[in-house]
FIBARO-598290 format. One record per residue (C-alpha): residue in one letter; residue number from 1; x, y, z. Coordinates in steps of 0.02 Angstrom, whole numbers, plus 50000, padded with zeros to 5 digits. Each point is the difference from the previous one (the first is absolute). Layout:
# residues N
 r   k     x     y     z
 A NUM     X     Y     Z
...
***
This chain:
# residues 490
 r   k     x     y     z
 X   1 48894 49088 50263
 X   2 50061 50010 49820
 X   3 49868 50073 49885
 X   4 49961 49945 49823
 X   5 50080 50159 49932
 X   6 50161 49963 50096
 X   7 50004 49820 49941
 X   8 49974 50051 49818
 X   9 50136 50133 50011
 X  10 50127 49883 50079
 X  11 49965 49858 49880
 X  12 50024 50114 49848
 X  13 50168 50064 50063
 X  14 50155 49913 49929
 X  15 50101 49905 50127
 X  16 50163 49985 49905
 X  17 50157 50100 49975
 X  18 49990 50128 49860
 X  19 50158 49980 49896
 X  20 50025 50054 49820
 X  21 49815 50031 49976
 X  22 49946 49827 50060
 X  23 49923 49938 50162
 X  24 50097 49848 50056
 X  25 50028 49890 50151
 X  26 50156 50012 50105
 X  27 50141 49892 49934
 X  28 49989 49877 50144
 X  29 49810 50008 50010
 X  30 49996 50080 50173
 X  31 49855 50110 50054
 X  32 49975 50124 50140
 X  33 49837 50030 50091
 X  34 49922 50174 50012
 X  35 49892 50027 50155
 X  36 49858 50116 50044
 X  37 50064 50080 50162
 X  38 49822 50030 50061
 X  39 49965 49813 50005
 X  40 50169 49913 49983
 X  41 49931 49897 49856
 X  42 50096 49963 49840
 X  43 49921 50096 49856
 X  44 50119 49958 49857
 X  45 50152 49895 49957
 X  46 50128 50084 49888
 X  47 50165 49945 49926
 X  48 50148 50003 50119
 X  49 50152 50052 49898
 X  50 50177 49940 50027
 X  51 50169 50064 49936
 X  52 49979 49918 49829
 X  53 49835 50091 49975
 X  54 50085 50163 50049
 X  55 50133 49974 49868
 X  56 49865 49964 49870
 X  57 49914 50163 50045
 X  58 50163 50096 49979
 X  59 50028 49914 49832
 X  60 49829 50060 49942
 X  61 50025 50179 50064
 X  62 50173 50012 49920
 X  63 49938 49934 49832
 X  64 49853 50121 49999
 X  65 50100 50152 50052
 X  66 50073 50057 49831
 X  67 49830 49996 49916
 X  68 49908 50086 50141
 X  69 50135 50134 50019
 X  70 49985 50036 49814
 X  71 49810 50011 50007
 X  72 49944 50180 49976
 X  73 49961 50086 50163
 X  74 49824 50038 49940
 X  75 49965 49815 49977
 X  76 50069 49958 50171
 X  77 49891 50135 50075
 X  78 49846 49936 49911
 X  79 50024 49826 50074
 X  80 50002 50077 50173
 X  81 49847 50105 49960
 X  82 49903 49847 49941
 X  83 50050 49911 50160
 X  84 49936 50149 50100
 X  85 49833 49995 49909
 X  86 49982 49813 50029
 X  87 50042 50019 50183
 X  88 49870 50136 50020
 X  89 49869 49889 49917
 X  90 50040 49858 50119
 X  91 50015 50103 50158
 X  92 49880 49894 50102
 X  93 50082 49838 49950
 X  94 50176 50057 50042
 X  95 49944 50077 50165
 X  96 49917 49837 50051
 X  97 50157 49902 49958
 X  98 50106 50113 50110
 X  99 49880 49985 50145
 X 100 50001 49811 49986
 X 101 50188 49980 50000
 X 102 50058 50133 50124
 X 103 49846 50050 50098
 X 104 49978 50188 49977
 X 105 49820 50063 50002
 X 106 49918 50001 49830
 X 107 49977 50189 50001
 X 108 50187 50023 50024
 X 109 50037 49871 49866
 X 110 49896 50101 49877
 X 111 50103 50152 50047
 X 112 50159 49905 49964
 X 113 49937 49952 49827
 X 114 49972 50185 49965
 X 115 50170 50049 50071
 X 116 50096 49856 49920
 X 117 49918 50030 49832
 X 118 50065 50177 49998
 X 119 50179 49936 49982
 X 120 49950 49915 49838
 X 121 49921 50160 49936
 X 122 50137 50117 50063
 X 123 50146 49902 49931
 X 124 49908 49964 49839
 X 125 50002 50188 49979
 X 126 50181 50018 50061
 X 127 50064 49875 49871
 X 128 49998 50133 49864
 X 129 50077 50135 50112
 X 130 50172 49926 50026
 X 131 50116 50138 49943
 X 132 50184 50036 49975
 X 133 50090 50159 49951
 X 134 50109 50071 49863
 X 135 50114 50150 49999
 X 136 50173 50072 49975
 X 137 50132 49962 50130
 X 138 50067 50151 50095
 X 139 50158 50007 49896
 X 140 49902 50005 49837
 X 141 50102 49857 49928
 X 142 49861 49872 49989
 X 143 49820 49951 50030
 X 144 49940 49906 50153
 X 145 49860 49873 49976
 X 146 49923 49926 50158
 X 147 49881 49854 49974
 X 148 49902 49882 50113
 X 149 49994 49811 49975
 X 150 49911 49856 50088
 X 151 50112 49924 50131
 X 152 49960 49821 49948
 X 153 49910 49849 50073
 X 154 49941 50036 50178
 X 155 49962 49894 50153
 X 156 49850 50069 50096
 X 157 49955 49934 50173
 X 158 49833 50053 50073
 X 159 49921 49985 50174
 X 160 49833 49927 50053
 X 161 49919 50153 50080
 X 162 49954 50096 49840
 X 163 50007 49860 49871
 X 164 49928 50102 49857
 X 165 50078 50171 50029
 X 166 50173 49933 50037
 X 167 49994 49898 49839
 X 168 49944 50143 49888
 X 169 50115 50126 50087
 X 170 50150 49896 49944
 X 171 49943 49919 49839
 X 172 49925 50155 49918
 X 173 50157 50110 50002
 X 174 50110 49853 49949
 X 175 49891 49964 49848
 X 176 49983 50184 49958
 X 177 50190 50018 49999
 X 178 50020 49850 49884
 X 179 50058 49872 50129
 X 180 49944 49821 50019
 X 181 49970 49924 50170
 X 182 50001 49847 50109
 X 183 49872 50030 50137
 X 184 49996 49905 50165
 X 185 49847 50034 50108
 X 186 49992 49959 50184
 X 187 49960 49820 50044
 X 188 49857 50056 50113
 X 189 49904 50095 49865
 X 190 50051 49955 49821
 X 191 49828 49990 49920
 X 192 49975 50184 49958
 X 193 50169 50005 49912
 X 194 49949 49848 49896
 X 195 49841 50093 49955
 X 196 50100 50154 49945
 X 197 50113 49892 49890
 X 198 49848 49925 49915
 X 199 49927 50173 49977
 X 200 50162 50066 49920
 X 201 50000 49849 49885
 X 202 49823 50044 49947
 X 203 50053 50181 49974
 X 204 50123 49942 49866
 X 205 50165 49984 50093
 X 206 50121 49892 49897
 X 207 50059 49833 50073
 X 208 50148 50010 50118
 X 209 49983 50184 50043
 X 210 49921 49959 50169
 X 211 50037 49834 50086
 X 212 49927 49949 50168
 X 213 50078 49874 50118
 X 214 49905 49954 50158
 X 215 50101 49909 50131
 X 216 50010 49947 50182
 X 217 50191 50006 49994
 X 218 50043 50180 49954
 X 219 50185 49987 50045
 X 220 50047 49856 49883
 X 221 49890 50073 49862
 X 222 50067 50177 50015
 X 223 50184 49954 50005
 X 224 50019 49938 49820
 X 225 49900 50148 49936
 X 226 50105 50130 50091
 X 227 50162 49914 49948
 X 228 49952 49987 49816
 X 229 50104 50121 49897
 X 230 49851 50040 49889
 X 231 49897 50073 50144
 X 232 50041 50183 50026
 X 233 49876 50064 50129
 X 234 49929 49944 50167
 X 235 49847 50081 50078
 X 236 49941 49938 50170
 X 237 49863 50051 50120
 X 238 50002 49916 50170
 X 239 50092 49993 50164
 X 240 50164 50091 50029
 X 241 50082 49837 50053
 X 242 49962 49912 49837
 X 243 50041 50158 49903
 X 244 50174 50007 50075
 X 245 50031 49818 49951
 X 246 49944 50034 49821
 X 247 50107 50158 49992
 X 248 50152 49898 50051
 X 249 49964 49874 49862
 X 250 49968 50138 49873
 X 251 50163 50086 50045
 X 252 50102 49857 49928
 X 253 49939 50043 49826
 X 254 49968 50186 50033
 X 255 49817 49984 49958
 X 256 49890 50152 49991
 X 257 49888 49989 50154
 X 258 49840 50075 50066
 X 259 49959 49957 50181
 X 260 49837 50046 50085
 X 261 50028 49936 50176
 X 262 49933 50020 50176
 X 263 49921 50150 50082
 X 264 49967 50072 50173
 X 265 49892 50149 49956
 X 266 49973 50139 50127
 X 267 49829 50083 50007
 X 268 50027 50168 50086
 X 269 49852 50099 50068
 X 270 50037 50176 50062
 X 271 49889 50096 50120
 X 272 49937 50115 49862
 X 273 49944 49855 49888
 X 274 49821 49978 49943
 X 275 49964 49844 50104
 X 276 49854 49946 49891
 X 277 50118 49999 49850
 X 278 50137 49914 50100
 X 279 49886 49862 50064
 X 280 49926 49968 49827
 X 281 50175 49990 49929
 X 282 50060 49888 50142
 X 283 49865 49872 49959
 X 284 50063 49993 49821
 X 285 50186 50006 50040
 X 286 49988 49863 50132
 X 287 49859 49882 49950
 X 288 50010 50000 49810
 X 289 50040 49822 49948
 X 290 49977 49946 50182
 X 291 50159 50095 50043
 X 292 50101 49887 49884
 X 293 50086 50136 49900
 X 294 50175 50070 49999
 X 295 49918 50172 49998
 X 296 49892 49963 50152
 X 297 50018 50124 50142
 X 298 50100 49907 50132
 X 299 50027 50131 50136
 X 300 49868 50130 50044
 X 301 50095 50146 50076
 X 302 49871 50119 50074
 X 303 50021 50166 50090
 X 304 49963 49975 50186
 X 305 49876 50146 49996
 X 306 49883 49903 49883
 X 307 50051 49819 50028
 X 308 49853 49956 50114
 X 309 49876 50071 49876
 X 310 50086 49908 49857
 X 311 50000 49835 50095
 X 312 49816 50017 50043
 X 313 49949 50040 49821
 X 314 50106 49865 49919
 X 315 49945 49866 50125
 X 316 49818 50037 49963
 X 317 50031 49978 49814
 X 318 50101 49841 50024
 X 319 49867 49919 50109
 X 320 49881 50021 49853
 X 321 50106 49897 49880
 X 322 49927 49832 49952
 X 323 50115 49848 49987
 X 324 49965 49854 49882
 X 325 50030 49922 49830
 X 326 50033 50137 49874
 X 327 49857 49945 49886
 X 328 49870 50036 50135
 X 329 49904 50164 49997
 X 330 50060 50134 50120
 X 331 50165 49916 50045
 X 332 50144 50120 50032
 X 333 50127 49883 50080
 X 334 50037 49840 49905
 X 335 50124 49865 50050
 X 336 50186 50024 50012
 X 337 50097 49902 49871
 X 338 50053 49854 50113
 X 339 50027 49937 50177
 X 340 50171 50082 50011
 X 341 49924 50171 49969
 X 342 49873 49971 50139
 X 343 50136 49942 50120
 X 344 50105 50154 49961
 X 345 49857 50123 50030
 X 346 49954 49913 50162
 X 347 50181 50001 50061
 X 348 50023 50185 49963
 X 349 49841 50046 50093
 X 350 50046 49890 50150
 X 351 50175 50076 50007
 X 352 49934 50178 49996
 X 353 49872 49965 50138
 X 354 50132 49915 50106
 X 355 50107 50157 49987
 X 356 49857 50113 50056
 X 357 49895 50038 49846
 X 358 49813 50018 50026
 X 359 49889 49882 49900
 X 360 49853 50107 49946
 X 361 49908 49876 49889
 X 362 50032 49833 49914
 X 363 50155 49900 50040
 X 364 49912 49834 50029
 X 365 50060 49863 49884
 X 366 49860 49924 49896
 X 367 49967 49816 50034
 X 368 49893 49950 49851
 X 369 50028 49947 49819
 X 370 50123 50101 49897
 X 371 50148 50111 50042
 X 372 49912 50151 50075
 X 373 50062 50130 50122
 X 374 49883 50138 50062
 X 375 50028 50184 49969
 X 376 50095 50063 50152
 X 377 50044 50168 50078
 X 378 50144 50023 50123
 X 379 50028 50166 50090
 X 380 50147 50067 50101
 X 381 50118 49879 49914
 X 382 50174 50009 50079
 X 383 50137 50048 49878
 X 384 50097 49840 50035
 X 385 49854 49889 49946
 X 386 50040 49879 49861
 X 387 49846 50055 49904
 X 388 50082 50169 49967
 X 389 50153 49924 49917
 X 390 49916 49856 49906
 X 391 49892 50009 49845
 X 392 49833 49942 50073
 X 393 49915 49941 49838
 X 394 49836 49982 50091
 X 395 49850 50101 50063
 X 396 50083 50070 50156
 X 397 50008 50188 50032
 X 398 50135 50054 50124
 X 399 49995 50177 50071
 X 400 50146 50096 50077
 X 401 49980 50175 50073
 X 402 50125 50142 49972
 X 403 50027 50174 50073
 X 404 50093 50099 49866
 X 405 50031 50004 49813
 X 406 50181 49951 50024
 X 407 49949 49849 50104
 X 408 49874 49947 49868
 X 409 50132 50010 49864
 X 410 50124 49903 50107
 X 411 49876 49859 50032
 X 412 49945 49997 49817
 X 413 50179 49988 49934
 X 414 50058 49875 50132
 X 415 49993 49850 49882
 X 416 50106 49917 49867
 X 417 49855 50017 49878
 X 418 49941 50148 49900
 X 419 49860 49955 49880
 X 420 49856 50117 50040
 X 421 49942 50119 50135
 X 422 49834 50084 50038
 X 423 49986 50172 50079
 X 424 49845 50093 50060
 X 425 50008 50185 50035
 X 426 49907 50156 49945
 X 427 50163 50099 49998
 X 428 50070 50022 49826
 X 429 50173 50044 50066
 X 430 50004 49849 50114
 X 431 49945 49889 49856
 X 432 50146 50062 49896
 X 433 50119 49973 50145
 X 434 49942 49820 50012
 X 435 50033 49975 49813
 X 436 50179 50051 50035
 X 437 50023 49913 50167
 X 438 49918 49828 49984
 X 439 50115 49868 49926
 X 440 49880 49912 49881
 X 441 49987 49983 49812
 X 442 49814 50043 50002
 X 443 49888 50104 50112
 X 444 49815 50026 50020
 X 445 49962 50176 50064
 X 446 49823 49996 50071
 X 447 49961 49845 49896
 X 448 50005 49816 50047
 X 449 50042 49920 49832
 X 450 50137 50054 49880
 X 451 50014 49866 49866
 X 452 49965 50052 49821
 X 453 50057 49929 49833
 X 454 50060 50173 49947
 X 455 50110 50023 50155
 X 456 50171 49927 50043
 X 457 49977 49866 50133
 X 458 50152 49955 50105
 X 459 50095 50029 50159
 X 460 50158 50060 50085
 X 461 50120 49907 50113
 X 462 49963 49813 50017
 X 463 49830 50019 49917
 X 464 50078 49973 49831
 X 465 50077 50060 49838
 X 466 49922 50071 49843
 X 467 49825 50060 49961
 X 468 49842 49921 49929
 X 469 49866 50104 49917
 X 470 50007 50172 49922
 X 471 50120 50052 49862
 X 472 50139 49935 50113
 X 473 49929 49823 49993
 X 474 50038 49964 49819
 X 475 50180 50059 50018
 X 476 50033 49856 50119
 X 477 49987 49889 49844
 X 478 50103 50108 49883
 X 479 50187 50026 49979
 X 480 50082 50155 49930
 X 481 50119 50007 49853
 X 482 50102 50153 49953
 X 483 50069 50013 49823
 X 484 50119 50136 49937
 X 485 50005 50042 49816
 X 486 50115 50125 49912
 X 487 49941 50177 49973
 X 488 49903 49986 49835
 X 489 50070 50168 49945
 X 490 50182 49952 50028
***
């Protein structure tokens, strides 16, 4: 049931497109419905943009770019800092909005507000730290000046699973660098992005610097943006399939691109691991955000000497997880985002069991209201099971035993993806070997969560291109210019 606080929050939220500092209806008046996945009910109607609206958003971003690029870095940083302060003040409100539109438990939503806010603070500080260099060339005949410049208007495409953090992780470095943006949130969860746009407006962001287009037809809306000669950067977080399509489109105009794509994270537990630490970390790495994270542990690769103990401990913890609407007290497992996500999780579990996996707990499809799937543990999963090659994006923990370090590495690297890995061992030398041997852009060594605004987030192989966060994050929105001047003494 929708509470009075939820109703008030939703009614106060704008439902239009945010273009050139104004909230406006879609050009053809269309609207799309946003649903609460825990109930299936429509919670808000928002504008459903078409290609003409996309072009208007690019017009606004292009017109605002010269002024924003020329704005002193300190002023740009202060806008981001004010937005951070406002977000922190409204933590409960934003957390509730996220829980309503995508289902994660309220406690996790509060954590996302804290995490997502850090990108506003971090890049507000980084805005004034963009540096170049100056010095004599090796021949002594001139002076080299290397400067950094904003790349230009950017198109940012965000997913539904972390609607706040994925918005701030892209918008904050773009604004800090002096870029303007057109931002397209996912159709399934656009409300938090709308809230962030309103918050940035309140923080003093000039009109046209950030523009938000919500749409149920991402292909027709994205195409005119990507093909527009004024847009110089594309940043996308989502599936590898869609990312490859966007890369192909971007290649025609040689757009700068950042791609944060799929994952298939291995979680390797060696026989010398602290199992209490490993189990605690497994609960975070697997069940955070109901398993709907590109960083979620997908394959639990456990030394055969300790696998039975690990299975017993993890199953006991999983049986204690409570499933329900994320606003309810004590809930750990909220709904998956839609029926397709439920069907996928159910299929992967059924396939693994049919191939010989042992269903330890869960695995029974929920038959009530909402798109729920219970937390599930599978043991002795055969290596040819589909669940080991597919990104699960659900609360299913699949365990594979191994007999040697080389075998563990082989299983871990046997994937086209390379976003993040998790390793548990008390051996310092083995830990360092895993840093060298595992083919992932990030690694958690005896920890189950790696994301941090000050660290470079991104993957290897088909998990993407570029980095978000850290000092590296702002450079995705900058371009380098080298200038040679004569030797002043000549």
